[in-house]
C-alpha positions as CSV (number, residue, x, y, z in Angstrom):
1,M,41.5,140.5,99.8
2,K,40.3,142.8,97.1
3,Q,40.5,146.5,97.9
4,T,37.1,148.1,98.4
5,R,37.9,151.4,100.1
6,L,40.0,154.4,99.1
7,R,42.1,155.1,102.1
8,L,42.2,158.8,103.2
9,R,44.0,160.6,106.0
10,N,42.9,160.6,109.6
11,N,41.3,157.1,109.5
12,R,38.8,158.1,106.8
13,S,37.9,156.3,103.6
14,L,35.6,156.2,100.6
15,D,33.8,152.9,100.4
16,Y,33.4,152.4,96.6
17,G,33.0,148.6,97.1
18,A,29.5,149.2,98.5
19,A,28.4,151.5,95.7
20,R,26.1,150.4,92.8
21,I,27.5,153.1,90.5
22,P,30.9,154.9,90.3
23,M,31.6,157.3,93.1
24,I,31.4,160.9,91.9
25,F,34.0,163.7,92.3
26,G,32.4,167.1,91.6
27,I,34.6,169.6,89.6
28,L,35.1,173.0,91.1
29,N,37.4,175.1,88.8
30,V,38.4,178.3,90.6
31,T,40.0,179.6,87.4
32,P,38.9,182.3,84.9
33,D,39.9,180.1,81.8
34,S,38.9,176.5,82.3
35,F,37.4,175.0,79.1
36,S,33.9,174.4,80.4
37,D,33.2,176.6,83.4
38,G,36.0,179.2,83.4
39,G,35.0,182.1,85.7
40,R,31.9,180.5,87.2
41,F,33.5,179.8,90.6
42,I,36.2,182.5,90.9
43,H,34.3,184.3,93.7
44,M,34.2,182.7,97.2
45,E,30.4,182.8,97.5
46,Q,29.9,181.1,94.1
47,A,32.6,178.5,94.8
48,L,31.1,177.6,98.2
49,K,27.6,177.4,96.8
50,G,28.7,175.2,93.9
51,A,30.6,172.9,96.2
52,L,27.7,172.5,98.6
53,E,25.3,171.9,95.8
54,M,27.5,169.1,94.4
55,L,27.9,167.5,97.8
56,D,24.1,167.6,98.4
57,A,23.5,166.1,94.9
58,G,25.6,163.0,95.7
59,A,29.3,163.9,95.2
60,C,31.6,161.9,97.4
61,A,34.3,164.6,97.0
62,I,35.0,168.0,95.6
63,D,37.9,168.3,93.2
64,I,39.2,171.9,93.3
65,G,41.5,173.2,90.5
66,A,43.2,176.6,90.1
67,E,45.2,175.9,86.9
68,S,43.5,175.1,83.6
69,T,45.1,172.1,81.9
70,R,43.2,172.4,78.6
71,P,45.3,172.0,75.5
72,G,47.6,174.9,75.2
73,A,46.9,176.3,78.6
74,E,49.7,178.4,80.2
75,E,51.2,177.4,83.6
76,V,49.9,179.3,86.6
77,P,52.5,180.7,89.1
78,V,52.5,178.8,92.4
79,P,51.6,181.8,94.6
80,L,48.5,182.5,92.5
81,E,47.4,178.9,92.5
82,I,47.7,178.8,96.3
83,A,45.9,182.1,96.6
84,R,43.0,180.7,94.6
85,I,42.7,177.3,96.3
86,I,43.4,177.7,100.0
87,P,40.5,180.1,100.9
88,V,38.0,177.8,99.2
89,I,39.3,174.7,101.1
90,R,39.2,176.5,104.4
91,T,35.8,177.9,103.9
92,L,34.3,174.6,102.7
93,K,35.9,172.7,105.6
94,E,34.4,175.3,108.0
95,K,31.0,174.8,106.5
96,R,31.2,171.0,106.0
97,P,34.0,169.5,108.1
98,E,33.2,166.1,106.8
99,A,33.6,167.0,103.1
100,V,36.3,165.2,101.2
101,V,38.5,167.6,99.2
102,S,40.7,166.8,96.3
103,V,43.0,169.4,94.8
104,D,44.0,169.3,91.1
105,T,47.6,170.3,91.0
106,R,51.0,169.1,89.7
107,K,53.0,171.3,92.0
108,A,54.4,170.1,95.4
109,A,54.2,173.5,97.1
110,V,50.5,173.9,96.1
111,A,49.8,170.3,97.3
112,A,51.5,170.9,100.6
113,A,49.6,174.1,101.3
114,A,46.3,172.4,100.2
115,L,46.9,169.3,102.4
116,D,47.9,171.5,105.4
117,A,44.6,173.5,104.8
118,G,42.6,170.3,105.1
119,A,42.5,168.6,101.7
120,E,42.7,164.8,101.6
121,I,43.6,164.0,98.0
122,I,46.0,165.3,95.4
123,N,44.9,164.9,91.8
124,D,48.1,165.2,89.7
125,I,47.8,165.1,85.9
126,S,51.5,164.4,85.6
127,A,51.4,161.3,87.8
128,M,53.9,163.1,90.1
129,T,56.5,163.5,87.3
130,F,56.2,167.3,86.8
131,D,57.5,168.2,90.3
132,P,60.1,165.9,91.9
133,D,59.0,166.8,95.4
134,M,55.4,165.8,94.9
135,A,55.7,162.2,96.0
136,S,57.4,163.1,99.3
137,V,54.7,165.7,100.0
138,V,51.9,163.2,99.5
139,A,53.7,160.5,101.4
140,S,54.7,162.7,104.4
141,R,51.2,163.9,104.9
142,D,49.6,160.4,104.4
143,A,47.4,161.7,101.7
144,A,45.7,159.9,98.8
145,V,46.7,160.6,95.2
146,I,45.2,160.4,91.7
147,L,47.8,159.6,89.1
148,M,46.9,160.4,85.5
149,H,48.3,159.3,82.2
150,M,49.6,162.0,79.9
151,R,52.4,162.5,77.5
152,G,54.1,165.9,77.3
153,T,52.5,168.9,79.0
154,P,49.2,170.8,78.4
155,Q,51.2,172.9,75.8
156,T,52.5,169.9,73.9
157,M,50.3,166.9,74.7
158,Q,48.4,167.0,71.4
159,N,51.5,167.2,69.3
160,P,51.5,164.4,66.7
161,E,54.4,162.5,68.3
162,N,52.4,162.2,71.6
163,L,49.4,160.6,69.9
164,I,51.1,157.4,68.6
165,Y,50.0,154.2,70.3
166,D,50.1,150.6,69.1
167,D,47.4,149.6,71.7
168,V,46.3,152.6,73.7
169,C,44.6,150.6,76.4
170,S,47.6,148.3,77.0
171,E,50.1,151.1,76.8
172,V,48.1,153.4,79.2
173,A,47.6,150.5,81.6
174,S,51.4,149.8,81.6
175,R,52.3,153.4,82.3
176,L,49.7,153.7,85.0
177,Q,50.9,150.5,86.7
178,E,54.5,151.9,86.6
179,A,53.2,155.1,88.2
180,F,51.4,153.1,90.9
181,E,54.6,151.2,91.7
182,S,56.6,154.4,91.9
183,A,54.2,155.9,94.3
184,V,54.2,152.9,96.6
185,A,58.0,152.9,96.5
186,A,57.9,156.5,97.5
187,G,56.0,155.7,100.7
188,I,52.4,156.3,99.5
189,H,50.0,153.7,100.8
190,P,48.8,151.4,98.0
191,D,45.2,151.7,99.1
192,S,45.4,155.5,98.8
193,I,46.0,155.6,95.0
194,L,43.6,156.0,92.1
195,L,44.6,155.8,88.4
196,D,43.3,158.0,85.7
197,P,43.7,157.0,82.0
198,G,43.7,160.7,81.0
199,L,40.9,161.1,78.6
200,G,41.7,164.2,76.4
201,F,45.4,164.2,77.4
202,A,47.7,163.1,74.5
203,K,44.9,161.1,72.9
204,T,43.0,161.3,69.6
205,Q,39.2,161.3,69.6
206,E,39.1,157.6,68.7
207,Q,41.8,156.7,71.3
208,N,39.6,158.4,74.0
209,F,36.6,156.2,73.0
210,E,38.8,153.1,73.0
211,L,39.9,153.9,76.6
212,V,36.2,154.0,77.5
213,R,35.3,150.8,75.6
214,G,38.3,149.1,77.1
215,A,37.9,150.3,80.6
216,S,37.4,146.8,82.1
217,K,40.4,145.5,80.1
218,L,42.5,148.3,81.5
219,R,41.3,147.7,85.0
220,E,42.5,144.1,84.9
221,R,46.1,145.2,84.3
222,V,46.5,147.7,87.2
223,E,46.6,147.3,90.9
224,A,44.5,150.3,91.9
225,P,40.9,151.6,91.2
226,L,40.3,153.6,88.1
227,F,39.2,157.3,88.0
228,Y,37.7,158.4,84.7
229,A,37.1,162.1,83.8
230,P,35.0,162.2,80.6
231,S,32.9,165.3,81.5
232,R,32.4,167.6,78.6
233,K,35.7,166.7,77.0
234,S,36.6,167.7,73.5
235,F,36.5,164.1,72.2
236,L,32.7,164.4,72.5
237,A,32.6,167.5,70.3
238,Q,31.8,165.5,67.1
239,I,28.7,164.1,68.8
240,C,27.8,167.5,70.1
241,E,28.6,169.4,66.9
242,G,28.2,173.1,67.2
243,R,27.6,173.1,70.9
244,K,29.7,174.7,73.7
245,P,31.5,172.5,76.2
246,A,28.9,173.1,78.8
247,E,26.3,171.7,76.5
248,R,27.9,168.2,76.2
249,D,26.2,166.7,79.3
250,Y,24.0,164.3,77.2
251,A,27.1,162.8,75.5
252,T,28.8,162.7,78.9
253,A,25.9,160.7,80.3
254,G,26.4,158.1,77.6
255,V,30.1,157.7,78.5
256,L,29.2,157.4,82.2
257,A,26.7,154.6,81.4
258,A,29.5,152.7,79.6
259,L,31.8,153.1,82.6
260,T,29.0,152.1,84.9
261,A,28.5,148.9,82.9
262,Q,32.2,148.1,83.4
263,R,32.1,148.7,87.1
264,I,34.6,151.5,87.1
265,E,35.1,152.9,90.6
266,F,35.3,156.7,90.3
267,V,34.3,159.4,87.9
268,R,34.9,163.2,87.8
269,V,32.1,165.4,86.4
270,H,30.8,169.0,86.2
271,N,27.1,168.1,86.5
272,V,26.7,165.9,89.6
273,P,22.9,165.5,89.5
274,M,23.0,164.5,85.9
275,A,25.8,162.0,86.5
276,R,24.2,160.4,89.5
277,E,20.7,160.1,87.9
278,A,22.1,158.8,84.6
279,M,24.3,156.2,86.2
280,T,21.7,155.1,88.7
281,A,19.0,154.7,86.0
282,F,21.5,152.6,83.9
283,A,22.4,150.5,86.9
284,Q,18.7,149.9,87.8
285,C,17.9,148.8,84.2
286,S,21.0,146.5,84.1
287,S,20.6,144.8,87.5
288,K,19.6,141.2,87.5
């Protein structure tokens, strides 16, 4: 039977099989230096307000990040990352116990603290290769995980040697399937895994567009739902020439329509109302 739900902890799930459009994760960066919204949510009141607004606008989950992974970004110490994330998780869970929380981290100690504070999902840009303890933390807490494709680190991912692919869709699919199999072998439930092609991470502008155009092809080659994060990424800069990252929502909407057409299961965005309305309008026009 085809999987239609993302399995979460405590007998919870996200039913993407019943959705007409990709389910939406709202981005909440509690960092001073994220590429699009750095500093916007560094204070608790702003972070809580932003999270609640995204949930009310249709987000199925809030993805909280405390370390920028833009090209060239420096690594954040574990204690600082924990100090930024945990109060937000606890406060959001107090206000909305039913809210699904994803935490964007590649460090096992941060993941453990976040899951113990109430998070359900770990979003690891390294596909659990950065920290050897990550898989055991996720498995032992029966959490869900998002595994992303990337070569190198945020400091090196755009180096020329990391941008060479013969067939970017096929190679990314193969690596994601390997990551899926490794996660299952480590004890993570297969229905608790999402796979992210890693737009903007060790990809050229054209390779990013190819991963969008070939999303359905990629989906056929992996055993888990896909999770795309195109929101305001730098590969859209040529289309939005001269505009700041926060002004790339129109271009983002175009990518979201392409992903909706290919029935991709999950997307991660900054502007939840825009994403929901754009994808819903596209789905309505495309329905037979």
